[in-house]
C-alpha positions in Angstrom: 0.0 0.0 0.0 2.8 2.4 0.9 4.7 1.6 -2.4 1.5 2.3 -4.3 1.1 5.6 -2.6 4.7 6.5 -3.3 4.3 5.7 -7.0 1.1 7.8 -7.2 2.9 10.7 -5.5 5.9 10.3 -7.9 3.4 10.4 -10.9 1.9 13.6 -9.5 5.3 15.3 -9.0 6.8 14.2 -12.3 5.1 16.8 -14.5 6.4 19.6 -12.3 10.0 18.2 -12.4 9.9 18.0 -16.1 8.6 21.6 -16.4 11.4 22.8 -14.1 14.0 21.1 -16.2 12.5 22.6 -19.4 12.7 26.1 -17.9 16.3 25.6 -16.8 17.3 24.2 -20.3 15.6 27.1 -22.0 17.3 29.6 -19.7 20.8 28.2 -20.3 20.1 27.9 -24.1 19.0 31.5 -24.4 21.8 32.6 -22.2 24.4 30.8 -24.3 23.0 31.7 -27.6 22.3 35.3 -26.6 25.9 36.3 -26.1 27.5 38.4 -28.9 31.1 37.2 -29.8 33.4 39.5 -31.7 36.3 37.8 -33.4 39.6 39.8 -33.1 42.9 39.0 -34.6 46.0 38.9 -32.5 47.1 42.3 -33.9 43.8 43.9 -33.1 44.0 42.5 -29.6 47.5 43.9 -29.1 46.3 47.3 -30.4 43.4 47.3 -27.9 45.8 46.4 -25.1 48.1 49.3 -26.1 45.2 51.7 -26.0 44.2 50.2 -22.6 40.7 49.3 -23.8 40.7 45.8 -22.5 38.8 45.4 -19.2 38.5 41.6 -18.7 40.5 38.7 -20.0 40.1 34.9 -19.8 42.7 32.5 -21.1 41.5 29.2 -22.4 44.4 26.9 -23.5 44.1 24.3 -26.1 47.4 22.6 -25.9 46.6 19.7 -28.1 46.9 21.9 -31.2 49.2 24.6 -29.7 46.5 27.2 -30.0 45.0 29.3 -27.3 41.8 31.3 -27.1 41.6 34.6 -25.3 38.2 36.0 -24.4 37.3 39.2 -22.7 35.6 42.5 -22.8 36.5 45.9 -24.2 35.3 49.3 -23.0 31.9 50.1 -24.5 30.9 46.5 -24.8 27.4 45.5 -23.7 26.8 43.0 -20.8 26.3 40.1 -23.2 29.1 41.1 -25.7 32.6 39.6 -25.6 35.6 39.3 -27.9 37.5 36.2 -28.8 41.0 36.0 -30.2 42.9 32.9 -31.5 46.6 33.1 -30.4 49.3 30.7 -31.4 51.7 29.6 -28.7 54.6 31.7 -30.2 52.7 35.0 -29.7 51.1 34.0 -26.4 54.0 35.2 -24.2 54.0 38.7 -25.8 50.2 39.0 -25.3 50.4 37.9 -21.6 53.2 40.4 -21.0 51.1 43.3 -22.3 48.2 42.1 -20.2 50.4 42.2 -17.1 51.8 45.6 -18.0 48.2 46.9 -18.1 47.6 45.4 -14.6 44.8 43.2 -16.0 44.1 40.1 -14.0 43.2 37.2 -16.1 41.8 33.8 -15.4 42.6 30.5 -17.0 39.6 28.2 -17.9 38.9 25.3 -20.2 37.7 26.1 -23.7 34.0 25.5 -23.9 34.3 24.9 -27.6 36.7 22.1 -26.8 34.9 20.6 -23.8 33.0 17.5 -24.9 30.9 17.4 -21.7 29.8 21.0 -22.2 29.0 20.3 -25.8 26.8 17.4 -24.9 25.0 19.4 -22.2 24.3 22.3 -24.6 23.4 20.3 -27.6 21.9 17.0 -26.3 20.1 18.1 -23.0 17.2 20.0 -24.8 16.6 17.0 -27.0 16.6 14.6 -24.0 14.1 16.9 -22.2 11.9 17.0 -25.3 12.0 13.2 -25.5 11.0 12.9 -21.9 8.1 15.2 -22.4 6.9 13.4 -25.4 7.3 10.0 -23.6 5.3 11.4 -20.7 2.5 12.7 -23.0 2.3 9.5 -25.0 2.3 7.3 -21.8 -0.7 9.4 -20.6 -2.5 8.8 -23.9 -1.6 5.1 -23.8 -2.9 4.8 -20.2 -6.2 6.5 -21.1 -6.6 4.2 -24.1 -5.8 1.2 -21.8 -8.6 2.3 -19.4 -10.9 2.6 -22.3 -10.0 -0.9 -23.4 -10.5 -2.1 -19.8 -14.1 -0.9 -20.0 -15.1 -4.3 -21.3 -13.0 -6.2 -18.7 -14.7 -8.3 -16.1 -15.3 -6.7 -12.7 -15.3 -10.0 -10.9 -13.0 -9.9 -7.8 -11.0 -12.8 -6.4 -11.8 -13.4 -2.7 -8.8 -13.1 -0.4 -7.8 -15.5 2.4 -8.9 -12.9 4.9 -12.5 -13.3 3.9 -12.3 -17.1 3.9 -15.3 -18.8 5.4 -16.2 -22.4 6.1 -19.3 -24.4 7.2 -18.6 -23.6 10.9 -19.4 -20.0 10.2 -22.8 -21.0 8.6 -25.4 -22.0 11.2 -29.0 -23.0 10.8 -28.7 -24.2 7.2 -28.2 -28.0 7.7 -30.2 -29.2 4.7 -28.8 -26.5 2.5 -25.2 -27.5 3.4 -26.0 -31.1 2.5 -27.3 -30.0 -0.9 -24.1 -28.3 -1.8 -21.7 -30.9 -0.3 -21.5 -32.6 -3.7 -20.0 -29.4 -5.2 -17.2 -29.5 -2.6 -16.5 -33.2 -3.2 -16.4 -32.6 -7.0 -14.0 -29.7 -6.7 -11.7 -31.7 -4.4 -11.9 -35.0 -6.3 -13.5 -34.7 -9.8 -12.3 -38.1 -10.9 -14.5 -39.7 -8.3 -17.6 -38.4 -10.2 -16.1 -38.9 -13.7 -15.5 -42.6 -12.9 -19.3 -43.3 -12.6 -20.2 -40.9 -15.5 -21.8 -38.4 -13.1 -22.1 -34.8 -14.2 -21.9 -32.2 -11.5 -24.4 -29.3 -11.7 -22.9 -26.5 -13.7 -24.9 -23.9 -11.8 -26.6 -23.7 -8.4 -29.2 -21.0 -7.7 -29.6 -20.0 -4.1 -33.1 -18.7 -3.5 -34.5 -17.1 -0.4 -35.5 -14.0 1.5 -32.9 -11.3 2.1 -30.6 -11.9 5.0 -30.9 -15.7 5.2 -27.2 -16.3 4.4 -27.0 -17.0 0.6 -23.8 -15.1 0.1 -22.3 -16.5 3.3 -23.1 -20.1 2.1 -21.4 -19.4 -1.2 -18.3 -18.2 0.6 -18.3 -21.3 2.8 -18.5 -23.6 -0.2 -15.4 -21.9 -1.7 -13.6 -22.1 1.7 -14.4 -25.7 2.2 -13.3 -26.7 -1.3 -10.2 -24.4 -1.0 -10.5 -23.2 -4.6 -10.4 -19.7 -6.1 -13.6 -17.8 -5.5 -14.7 -15.0 -7.9 -17.6 -12.9 -6.8 -19.5 -10.2 -8.7 -22.9 -8.5 -8.6 -25.4 -8.8 -11.4 -25.5 -5.0 -11.7 -21.7 -4.9 -12.5 -22.4 -6.4 -15.9 -24.9 -3.8 -17.1 -23.7 -0.6 -18.6 -25.0 2.2 -20.7 -23.4 1.0 -23.9 -24.7 -2.2 -25.6 -22.1 -5.0 -25.7 -20.1 -4.0 -22.7 -21.9 -6.5 -20.4 -21.5 -9.3 -22.8 -17.8 -8.5 -23.1 -17.4 -8.6 -19.3 -19.2 -12.0 -19.2 -16.7 -13.4 -21.8 -13.7 -12.0 -19.9 -15.0 -13.3 -16.6 -15.2 -16.9 -17.9 -11.8 -16.4 -19.6 -10.2 -15.5 -16.2 -12.1 -18.3 -14.5 -10.7 -20.9 -16.9 -7.2 -20.0 -16.0 -7.9 -20.7 -12.3 -10.1 -23.8 -12.8 -11.4 -25.5 -10.8 -13.0 -22.5 -9.3 -16.3 -21.0 -8.2 -18.0 -17.9 -9.7 -20.6 -16.3 -7.4 -23.1 -13.8 -9.0 -25.1 -12.0 -6.4 -28.5 -10.5 -7.2 -28.5 -12.2 -10.6 -32.1 -11.0 -11.2 -30.4 -7.6 -12.2 -29.2 -9.2 -15.4 -31.2 -12.5 -15.7 -34.7 -11.2 -15.9 -37.0 -12.7 -18.5 -36.4 -11.6 -22.0 -39.0 -9.9 -24.2 -40.7 -8.2 -21.4 -41.2 -4.5 -20.7 -40.3 -1.7 -23.1 -36.7 -2.6 -23.9 -37.4 -5.1 -26.6 -34.7 -7.6 -27.5 -31.7 -5.3 -28.2 -31.1 -3.6 -24.8 -27.8 -4.1 -22.9 -29.3 -6.3 -20.2 -30.6 -8.9 -22.7 -27.4 -9.0 -24.7 -25.6 -9.7 -21.4 -28.0 -12.4 -20.5 -27.6 -14.0 -24.0 -23.8 -14.1 -23.5 -24.2 -15.6 -20.0 -26.5 -18.3 -21.4 -24.0 -19.2 -24.1 -21.0 -19.3 -21.7 -22.9 -21.5 -19.2 -24.0 -24.2 -21.7 -23.2 -23.2 -25.2 -20.7 -24.6 -27.7 -17.7 -24.0 -25.4 -16.9 -26.1 -22.4 -16.3 -24.7 -19.0 -14.8 -27.7 -17.2 -14.2 -27.1 -13.5 -16.2 -23.9 -13.3 -19.2 -24.0 -11.1 -21.5 -20.9 -11.0 -23.4 -20.1 -7.8 -26.0 -17.3 -8.0 -28.3 -15.8 -5.4 -31.6 -14.0 -5.7 -34.8 -13.3 -3.8 -36.8 -13.0 -7.0 -36.7 -16.3 -8.8 -40.1 -15.6 -10.4 -38.7 -13.0 -12.8 -35.7 -15.0 -14.0 -35.6 -16.1 -17.6 -36.7 -19.8 -18.1 -33.6 -20.5 -20.3 -31.5 -19.6 -17.3 -33.2 -22.2 -15.1 -33.2 -25.2 -17.5 -30.9 -28.2 -16.9 -27.4 -27.6 -18.0 -27.3 -24.1 -16.6 -28.8 -23.4 -13.2 -30.0 -27.0 -12.9 -30.2 -27.1 -9.1 -32.1 -24.7 -6.9 -31.4 -24.5 -3.2 -34.0 -22.7 -1.1 -32.4 -20.9 1.8 -35.4 -20.2 4.0 -35.8 -18.4 7.3 -34.4 -20.5 10.2 -36.5 -22.3 12.7 -36.0 -22.2 16.5 -33.1 -24.6 16.5 -31.5 -22.8 13.6 -31.9 -19.4 15.2 -30.2 -20.8 18.3 -27.2 -22.0 16.3 -27.0 -18.6 14.5 -27.1 -16.7 17.8 -24.3 -18.9 19.2 -22.2 -18.0 16.1 -22.8 -14.3 16.5 -22.3 -14.4 20.3 -18.7 -15.8 20.1 -17.1 -12.4 20.5 -19.7 -10.9 22.9 -19.7 -10.9 26.7 -23.2 -12.2 27.7 -24.6 -12.1 31.2 -25.7 -15.2 33.2 -29.3 -14.3 32.7 -29.1 -14.5 28.9 -30.5 -17.8 27.5 -30.0 -18.1 23.8 -32.5 -20.9 23.5 -35.3 -18.9 25.0 -34.3 -15.9 22.8 -34.5 -18.1 19.7 -38.1 -19.1 20.6 -39.0 -15.4 21.0 -37.8 -14.4 17.6 -39.8 -16.3 14.9 -39.5 -14.9 11.5 -36.0 -13.4 12.2 -33.4 -14.0 9.5 -29.7 -14.6 10.2 -29.0 -10.9 9.5 -31.8 -9.8 11.9 -30.3 -12.0 14.7 -26.8 -10.6 14.1 -28.3 -7.1 14.2 -30.2 -7.9 17.4 -27.0 -8.9 19.3 -25.1 -6.0 17.9 -27.8 -3.6 19.1 -27.8 -5.2 22.5 -24.0 -4.8 22.7 -24.3 -1.1 21.7 -26.9 -0.6 24.4 -24.7 -2.3 27.0 -21.8 0.0 26.1 -24.1 3.0 26.3 -25.2 2.0 29.7 -21.6 1.5 30.9 -22.1 -2.2 31.6 -19.4 -4.9 31.5 -21.7 -7.5 30.0 -24.8 -7.8 27.9 -27.9 -8.6 30.0 -31.4 -9.7 29.1 -32.6 -6.1 29.6 -30.4 -5.0 26.6 -31.6 -7.9 24.5 -35.3 -7.2 25.2 -34.7 -3.5 24.3 -32.8 -4.5 21.2 -35.6 -6.9 20.1 -38.0 -4.0 20.3 -35.7 -1.7 18.5 -35.2 -4.2 15.6 -39.0 -4.7 15.3 -40.4 -1.3 15.9 -37.5 1.2 16.2 -36.1 3.0 19.2 -38.3 4.0 22.1 -39.3 7.7 22.2 -39.1 8.2 26.0 -38.8 12.0 25.8 -42.0 12.5 23.8 -44.7 14.2 25.9 -48.0 12.2 25.9 -51.3 13.5 27.4 -53.2 11.3 29.8 -56.1 11.1 27.3 -53.8 9.8 24.5 -52.2 7.4 27.0 -55.6 6.0 28.0 -56.6 5.6 24.4 -53.5 3.7 23.5 -53.8 1.5 26.6 -57.4 0.6 25.8 -56.5 -0.1 22.2 -53.6 -2.4 23.0 -55.6 -4.1 25.7 -58.2 -5.0 23.1 -55.6 -6.7 20.9 -54.3 -8.6 23.9 -57.7 -9.8 25.1 -58.4 -11.3 21.7 -55.1 -13.1 21.8 -55.8 -14.4 25.3 -59.3 -15.6 24.8 -59.6 -16.7 21.1 -58.5 -20.3 20.6 -56.6 -20.0 17.3 -55.1 -16.6 18.0 -51.4 -16.0 18.5 -49.9 -15.9 22.0 -49.5 -12.6 23.8 -45.9 -12.0 25.0 -45.7 -8.3 25.7 -47.8 -5.1 25.7 -46.4 -1.6 25.8 -47.7 1.9 25.3 -44.2 3.4 24.9 -44.1 5.0 21.4 -41.8 3.3 18.9 -41.4 4.3 15.3 -44.7 5.4 13.9 -46.7 3.4 16.5 -48.0 4.8 19.8 -47.7 1.3 21.3 -47.8 -2.3 20.3 -48.8 -5.8 21.4 -46.2 -8.5 20.7 -48.0 -11.7 19.6 -46.1 -14.8 18.6 -47.3 -18.1 17.2 -48.0 -20.8 19.7 -46.3 -23.3 17.5 -43.8 -22.4 14.8 -45.0 -23.5 11.3 -43.3 -23.6 7.9 -45.7 -21.6 5.7 -49.2 -23.2 6.0 -52.1 -21.3 7.8 -55.6 -22.6 8.2 -58.8 -20.6 7.6 -59.4 -20.4 11.4 -55.9 -19.0 12.0 -56.4 -16.4 9.3 -59.8 -15.4 10.8 -58.2 -15.2 14.2 -55.5 -12.9 12.9 -58.2 -10.6 11.4 -60.1 -10.7 14.7 -57.0 -9.8 16.7 -56.2 -6.9 14.4 -59.7 -5.5 14.8 -59.6 -5.9 18.6 -58.0 -2.5 19.1 -60.7 -0.6 17.1 -63.5 -2.5 18.9 -62.0 -1.7 22.3 -61.8 2.0 21.5 -65.4 2.1 20.3 -66.8 0.1 23.3 -64.9 1.8 26.1 -64.2 5.3 24.9 -67.3 5.7 22.7 -65.1 7.1 19.9 -62.6 5.8 17.3 -59.1 7.1 16.3 -56.6 6.8 13.5 -54.5 4.5 15.6 -56.2 1.5 14.0 -55.3 2.5 10.4 -52.5 0.0 10.0 -54.6 -2.8 11.7 -57.4 -2.2 9.2 -55.0 -2.3 6.3 -53.5 -5.6 7.3 -56.9 -7.1 8.1 -58.3 -6.1 4.7 -55.3 -7.5 2.9 -55.7 -10.9 4.6 -59.4 -11.0 4.0 -59.0 -10.1 0.3 -56.3 -12.8 -0.1 -58.7 -15.3 1.4 -61.3 -14.5 -1.2 -59.1 -14.0 -4.3 -56.1 -16.2 -3.8 -56.8 -18.9 -1.2 -60.4 -19.8 -2.2 -61.7 -19.5 1.4 -65.0 -17.8 0.7 -68.5 -18.5 -0.7 -67.1 -17.8 -4.2 -65.6 -21.3 -4.1 -62.0 -22.7 -4.5 -61.1 -20.4 -7.4 -58.1 -18.1 -7.6 -59.2 -14.8 -9.0 -56.0 -12.8 -8.6 -52.4 -13.9 -9.0 -49.4 -12.0 -7.8 -47.4 -11.8 -11.0 -45.4 -8.7 -10.6 -44.1 -7.3 -13.9 -40.4 -7.2 -14.7 -40.4 -3.6 -15.7 -43.9 -2.3 -15.0 -45.4 -1.7 -11.5 -47.2 -4.2 -9.4 -50.7 -2.6 -9.8 -50.5 -2.6 -13.6 -49.6 -6.2 -14.0 -51.7 -7.9 -11.3 -53.6 -10.7 -13.1 -57.4 -10.4 -12.7 -59.3 -13.3 -14.2 -62.9 -12.1 -13.4 -65.6 -9.9 -14.6 -67.1 -6.7 -13.1 -69.9 -8.7 -11.6 -67.4 -11.0 -9.9 -65.4 -8.0 -8.7 -68.5 -6.8 -6.9 -68.9 -10.2 -5.3 -65.3 -10.2 -4.2 -65.8 -6.9 -2.5 -68.9 -8.2 -0.8 -67.2 -11.4 0.4 -64.2 -9.3 1.7 -66.6 -7.0 3.6 -68.5 -10.0 5.0 -65.3 -11.6 6.4 -64.3 -8.3 8.0 -67.8 -7.7 9.5 -68.0 -11.3 10.9 -64.6 -10.9 12.6 -65.6 -7.5 13.9 -68.7 -8.9 15.5 -66.7 -11.8 17.0 -64.2 -9.3 18.4 -67.0 -7.3 19.9 -68.4 -10.4 21.6 -65.1 -11.5 23.1 -64.2 -8.0 24.4 -67.7 -7.5 25.9 -67.4 -10.8 27.7 -64.0 -9.7 29.1 -64.6 -6.0 29.9 -63.1 -6.4 33.3 -59.9 -7.9 31.9 -59.6 -5.1 29.3 -59.7 -2.5 32.1 -57.3 -4.4 34.3 -54.8 -4.6 31.5 -55.3 -0.9 30.6 -54.8 0.2 34.3 -51.6 -1.8 34.5 -50.3 -0.2 31.3 -51.2 3.3 32.6 -49.1 2.5 35.6 -46.2 0.6 34.3 -46.3 1.4 30.5 -45.0 -2.1 29.7 -46.1 -5.5 31.0 -44.6 -8.8 30.1 -46.0 -12.3 29.5 -45.7 -13.3 33.2 -47.4 -10.2 34.4 -50.2 -10.6 31.8 -50.8 -14.2 33.0 -50.9 -12.9 36.6 -53.6 -10.4 35.7 -55.6 -13.0 33.9 -55.5 -15.4 36.9 -55.8 -13.0 39.8 -56.8 -9.7 38.4 -53.6 -8.0 39.4 -49.8 -8.4 39.1 -48.1 -10.5 41.8 -46.2 -8.4 44.3 -42.7 -9.7 43.2 -43.5 -9.0 39.6 -44.9 -5.6 40.5 -41.7 -4.8 42.4 -39.6 -5.6 39.4 -41.8 -3.5 37.2 -41.7 -0.6 39.7 -37.9 -0.7 39.7 -37.8 -0.7 35.9 -40.3 2.2 35.8 -38.3 4.1 38.4 -35.1 3.6 36.5 -36.8 4.9 33.3 -38.2 7.9 35.2 -34.8 8.7 36.5 -33.3 8.6 33.1 -36.1 10.8 31.7 -35.7 13.4 34.5 -31.9 13.3 34.0 -32.3 14.0 30.3 -34.8 16.9 31.1 -32.4 18.4 33.6 -29.5 18.2 31.2 -31.7 19.9 28.5 -32.7 22.6 30.9 -29.1 23.1 31.9 -28.0 23.5 28.3 -30.8 26.0 27.7 
């Protein structure tokens, strides 16, 4: 790095050095050529000496030919004017005697006309300087042309040993690692597969939501196989000029063949691999030309032995079918969100370099974070560590992890915001309505926490988690229970406060989306098991323009009626449950007004006894007191600064 900086510094200084040398050369050249030399004969010099007109004399011997040169100045000469006289050795003594008689001091120097070095300096130096200048200019032009030629070179970078990963760094992806284990065996011992005539997949497509570890898995494959690992993003291929992306694809495979066996990882391949012939670009745009070249290189006329391509995307639905056929990306590995055991393994990996308190139980934490990806879990522990440092603690406790979980889900708590008692009561009634539905409805999710502390855009929230973690299947009863739970806040406001607020806007939006999906996509209404709408988002156009609608206007009216019917039935059901549990709603609301946040254990205590147990109340009081102290401390600091 230092050598590179020194080279760059030298390149920056070099033009100024050359300019300085040019100025010096021009100065000496002008100075040398600007002197006027008057040739005098020996007799003329003697006459001038007799008349005492000589003011300066310099003797320059040239003994090899027996001839001496005498230079000097006469009275009346200009500053740059001199005389020169050629004197033979026989007359030199007489001339020197006359010079001494006139008391003229003379110097003896070498003859510049006879000095080879001086001749070289005067005659060759300007030429050398001009050559250097021309070389510098032409090198600049050549480098600019080289950069323009590099425009079509591949931007794929070779991973360094510093970024090397292995399967120990990848947690929670047991099945996925088994799927790609064959690639590692092939890269280590290809003859083992060739012996039985097996062909290893040329391409593996990693599909899954963002943050699930697709890129990390690809790095681990390269690390386990101990082979060169080239990585590039799909957007690095696409440029303004048509043909550049295709050139980069060719160059990428050319470089990879030199390092075979090796791995090429293309992240976000949907940036270049979208389906052809869609949108407004036609078939001649840069992206499609790049895709055509990629298809040819993967399984065209040329062979790419020993090169395995791994690509990652979270949009497999928009990829071109030719890209997914056997012979190209002929194996798809779905990297899904981790389950409870997978989340526990991921938490252990990210907790290696963190100091955790004795009260931190990673297994319990994994059960409280369904739907979290690996990136979310890493962010959760990092936020907890930052909070511990902010609070001047020596270890990360469960308090920081609970706060970090809320921050990841909803954003930081806005403890300094001033809330009126009326607004506080409204939020507590609203959140209590959600909680009661979750507590009393059979298929509803389990209530883990209620808070009325504002976070993000929400004035408060109720944390509800599934009783049992499922893969992706939900029943009709569970969907209806979700809608009923979402409507519980609005029902509670209407029943206890005799008014409604805008706080339920997001709840209504989510409830309406679920109800409409039940009618149009899941076939869970009186319209029968028919899918009326299909989520086929366009490649270039927006979602709303390309949503497939296979129904008439009459059916559209019936869809609206069925959606409204589901919402109204759930609304009535929520009314019934909350009316039967008015006392519990008020008890939860009063607890929220007092403590602002209540946990699962405290909620269960209120459900069983109508109040929080003394020991739980003491813990909550200590937490509330600590928060009040922090709030008052911030207010005092603010007033002091003002």
